[in-house]
C-alpha positions in Angstrom: -11.6 33.1 -126.4 -12.7 34.9 -123.3 -15.0 32.0 -122.4 -12.0 29.6 -122.6 -10.0 31.9 -120.4 -12.7 32.0 -117.8 -13.0 28.3 -117.6 -9.2 27.9 -117.4 -9.0 30.4 -114.5 -11.9 28.7 -112.8 -10.2 25.4 -112.9 -7.0 26.9 -111.6 -8.9 28.5 -108.7 -10.6 25.3 -107.9 -7.2 23.5 -107.8 -5.9 26.0 -105.3 -8.8 25.4 -102.9 -7.7 22.9 -100.3 -9.7 19.8 -99.7 -9.2 17.1 -97.1 -7.4 17.1 -93.7 -3.9 18.5 -93.2 -1.1 17.4 -90.8 1.8 19.8 -90.0 4.8 18.1 -88.5 6.8 20.7 -86.8 10.3 20.2 -85.4 11.3 21.8 -82.1 13.5 24.8 -81.8 17.3 24.9 -81.3 19.0 23.3 -78.2 22.6 23.5 -77.0 23.1 19.9 -78.0 22.0 20.8 -81.6 24.7 23.4 -81.7 27.3 21.0 -80.4 26.0 18.3 -82.8 25.3 15.9 -79.9 22.8 13.2 -80.5 20.0 14.0 -78.1 17.6 11.1 -78.7 15.3 10.8 -75.8 17.5 12.9 -73.5 15.4 15.8 -72.2 17.2 18.9 -73.3 15.7 22.4 -73.1 15.6 25.1 -75.8 18.2 27.8 -76.0 17.1 31.4 -76.1 17.5 31.3 -79.8 15.4 28.2 -79.9 12.6 29.9 -78.0 12.8 32.9 -80.5 12.6 30.4 -83.4 9.5 28.8 -81.9 7.9 32.2 -81.4 8.6 33.3 -84.9 7.4 30.1 -86.5 4.3 30.0 -84.3 3.1 33.3 -85.8 3.3 31.7 -89.2 1.7 28.5 -88.3 -1.2 30.2 -86.5 -2.3 31.6 -89.8 -3.1 28.0 -90.8 -5.8 28.1 -88.1 -4.9 24.7 -86.6 -7.7 22.8 -84.9 -5.5 20.5 -82.7 -2.0 20.6 -81.3 -0.2 17.5 -80.1 3.4 17.3 -79.0 6.1 15.1 -77.6 6.4 15.5 -73.8 10.1 16.2 -74.0 10.9 19.8 -72.9 12.2 21.0 -76.3 9.0 20.0 -78.1 6.6 21.0 -75.3 8.1 24.5 -75.1 7.9 24.9 -78.9 4.3 23.8 -78.9 3.5 26.2 -76.0 4.3 29.2 -78.3 1.7 28.1 -80.8 -0.8 27.4 -78.0 -0.3 30.9 -76.6 -1.2 32.5 -79.9 -4.1 30.2 -80.9 -5.6 29.6 -77.5 -5.6 25.8 -78.1 -4.6 23.3 -75.5 -1.6 21.0 -76.2 -1.9 17.2 -75.8 1.4 15.7 -74.8 2.3 12.1 -75.8 5.5 10.2 -75.0 5.0 8.2 -78.2 6.1 11.3 -80.2 9.5 11.4 -78.5 12.7 11.1 -80.4 14.4 7.7 -81.1 16.0 6.2 -78.0 19.6 5.7 -79.1 21.2 4.2 -76.0 25.0 4.6 -76.1 24.8 7.2 -78.9 23.0 9.7 -76.8 25.1 12.6 -75.6 27.9 11.8 -78.1 28.9 14.3 -80.9 28.7 13.2 -84.5 32.5 12.8 -84.6 32.4 10.6 -81.5 29.7 8.4 -82.9 31.7 7.9 -86.1 34.8 7.2 -84.1 33.3 4.7 -81.6 30.5 3.2 -83.6 31.7 3.6 -87.2 30.4 0.3 -88.6 27.0 0.8 -87.0 26.8 4.3 -88.2 27.7 3.3 -91.8 25.2 0.5 -91.8 22.5 2.9 -90.7 23.4 5.4 -93.4 23.1 2.6 -95.9 19.5 2.1 -94.9 20.0 -1.1 -92.9 17.9 -1.7 -89.8 20.1 -0.7 -87.0 19.6 -0.3 -83.3 21.7 2.7 -82.9 23.6 2.5 -79.6 21.4 -0.5 -78.7 18.2 1.6 -78.9 15.1 1.6 -81.1 14.9 0.7 -84.8 13.4 3.4 -87.0 10.5 1.2 -87.8 9.8 0.9 -84.0 9.7 4.7 -83.8 7.2 4.8 -86.6 5.2 2.0 -85.0 4.6 4.2 -81.9 4.4 7.7 -83.4 2.4 7.2 -86.7 -0.7 5.8 -84.9 -0.8 8.8 -82.6 -0.7 11.2 -85.6 -3.4 9.2 -87.4 -5.6 9.0 -84.3 -5.7 12.8 -84.0 -6.0 13.3 -87.7 -9.0 11.1 -88.0 -10.8 13.2 -85.4 -10.3 16.4 -87.4 -13.2 18.2 -89.1 -13.4 17.6 -92.9 -10.8 20.3 -93.8 -9.1 20.6 -90.4 -5.5 21.0 -89.5 -3.4 19.1 -87.0 -0.1 20.4 -85.8 2.3 17.7 -84.4 5.4 19.1 -82.6 8.1 16.4 -82.4 11.7 15.7 -83.4 13.6 15.3 -86.6 14.0 11.6 -86.7 10.5 10.8 -85.5 9.0 13.2 -88.0 10.9 11.7 -90.9 10.0 8.1 -89.9 6.4 9.1 -89.4 6.2 10.8 -92.8 7.8 7.7 -94.4 5.2 5.4 -92.8 2.2 7.6 -93.7 3.4 7.9 -97.3 3.8 4.1 -97.5 7.5 4.2 -98.2 9.7 1.3 -97.4 11.9 2.0 -94.4 15.2 2.0 -96.3 13.9 5.0 -98.4 13.0 7.1 -95.4 16.5 8.7 -95.2 15.8 10.2 -98.7 13.3 12.6 -97.2 16.2 14.6 -95.7 16.4 16.4 -92.4 14.4 19.1 -90.8 16.0 22.4 -89.6 15.1 23.6 -86.2 11.5 24.9 -86.0 10.8 24.0 -89.7 7.9 21.8 -90.6 6.5 19.4 -93.2 2.9 19.2 -94.4 0.9 16.2 -95.3 -2.4 16.5 -97.1 -5.2 14.0 -97.3 -5.7 12.8 -100.9 -7.8 10.3 -102.7 -5.1 7.6 -102.4 -3.9 8.5 -98.9 -1.5 11.0 -97.5 0.6 13.2 -99.8 3.7 15.3 -99.0 2.8 18.9 -99.8 5.8 20.6 -98.2 9.1 19.5 -96.6 11.4 21.4 -94.3 9.5 24.6 -94.9 10.1 27.8 -92.9 10.7 31.5 -93.3 14.3 31.2 -94.8 16.6 28.2 -95.4 18.4 27.2 -92.2 21.2 24.7 -91.6 20.1 21.2 -90.5 21.6 20.7 -87.0 21.3 17.3 -85.5 18.3 16.2 -87.6 17.7 13.0 -85.7 17.0 14.5 -82.3 
């Protein structure tokens, strides 16, 4: 009996040991437009004081993962979030405009209520999973076309069990996860939003990338403006 127990525990321990590369997709901290439920898109909005505090708190947790590489959107809210992790880890941050949030044209700067009032049919079509150029901007698939290759490029250069931290935006992260998991685009919305300064984790498996964690953080937080 004791021999069986030993083998069982050994297998469980082996299962807990991580193998393969890991990608952490981390959403930026809170902005004033998040609080106002304004669609930010590619508008360059800074973090609030609370957003900076969120980034600082989350960075202490993510530093324990011993990241090898940090790459971030060049928009201020993502760059400032990434800077908090860089300060703790001593790593440099690579900034890439391909990791920006979706350009949403006429939707940008509008509150959720204003979007529904002025662009109700377009909004409903998007929520149904139809390909929509929100406000005359980018399709979600076009966002994935530009962002996912950047993530893969950096992930492929990691050591065998290395960790990449990608600091980006709610909509871009969701579309990137959907693309890397091989999901059809009309299913991407089912992944749900990311709260400010929460993250999702993809792990490298035998059949490709797997979603290990989604919208993880210290405690549950409301999702404010998850596509920005």
